[in-house]
C-alpha positions in Angstrom: -5.0 5.5 4.6 -6.7 7.4 1.6 -6.4 7.9 -2.1 -5.4 11.3 -3.5 -7.3 12.3 -5.6 -10.2 11.2 -3.6 -12.2 10.7 -6.9 -9.8 9.8 -9.7 -10.5 9.9 -13.0 -8.4 8.4 -16.3 -5.1 10.4 -16.4 -5.0 11.1 -12.4 -1.5 9.8 -11.0 -3.3 8.2 -8.2 -1.2 8.3 -4.8 -2.2 6.1 -1.5 -1.3 8.1 1.9 -0.3 5.4 4.7 -1.0 7.7 7.8 0.7 6.8 10.9 3.3 4.6 9.5 6.7 3.2 11.3 9.9 4.5 9.2 11.2 1.2 9.5 8.3 -0.5 7.5 10.1 -0.5 3.9 8.2 -1.1 0.8 8.7 -4.4 -0.8 6.5 -4.2 -4.2 3.7 -2.6 -5.9 2.3 -5.4 -8.4 -0.4 -5.0 -10.8 -2.4 -8.3 -12.1 -5.3 -7.2 -14.1 -7.7 -4.8 -11.7 -5.9 -6.4 -8.4 -2.8 -4.3 -7.1 -0.9 -5.8 -4.4 1.1 -3.6 -2.3 3.8 -5.7 -0.1 5.7 -3.6 3.3 8.1 -5.3 5.3 9.8 -4.8 8.5 11.9 -7.2 10.9 10.0 -7.3 14.8 13.6 -9.3 16.1 15.1 -5.7 15.2 13.6 -4.1 17.9 13.8 -0.6 16.2 12.2 2.0 17.8 9.1 3.4 15.8 8.9 7.2 14.7 5.8 7.8 13.0 5.6 9.1 9.6 3.1 9.4 6.8 4.0 7.6 3.8 3.2 8.4 0.1 2.9 5.4 -2.1 2.3 6.0 -5.9 0.3 3.7 -8.1 0.7 5.7 -11.0 -2.1 6.4 -13.9 -4.6 4.0 -14.1 -7.2 3.1 -16.9 -11.0 3.6 -16.2 -12.4 0.8 -14.3 -13.0 -0.8 -10.6 -9.9 -1.9 -8.8 -9.2 -4.1 -6.0 -6.1 -2.7 -3.6 -4.7 -5.1 -1.4 -2.4 -3.7 1.2 -0.3 -5.8 3.4 2.5 -5.2 6.1 4.7 -8.2 6.6 6.7 -9.3 9.8 10.1 -11.2 8.6 10.9 -12.3 11.9 8.4 -15.1 10.9 9.4 -18.2 8.8 7.5 -17.9 6.4 6.7 -14.0 6.8 3.4 -13.1 8.9 1.1 -10.2 8.1 0.7 -8.0 10.9 -1.6 -5.8 8.6 -4.2 -6.8 5.6 -6.6 -4.3 4.1 -8.4 -4.9 0.9 -9.9 -1.6 -0.9 -12.2 -0.9 -3.7 -11.0 2.0 -6.0 -13.0 3.2 -9.0 -11.1 4.8 -11.8 -13.9 7.0 -13.8 -13.4 8.2 -17.3 
């Protein structure tokens, strides 16, 4: 995964590129609370669908200057409650 642009400033449209993502991983939500951004994608392993690898681009929009914590989670809906198969935290600094 990587952010575009690599060193964002206020006014930049910020995107997270997810490399080698399965086509059946569906974006559930992107939510922001203060300087914390939660990204959740989901799939259901019980469906046993074939995985076609692709890159996915997620837009985080234009952020104010500051330090952000980005939490990316991929949830498997086959479990009750859903189980995180990937959980990654990133630090992102947006300059003025």
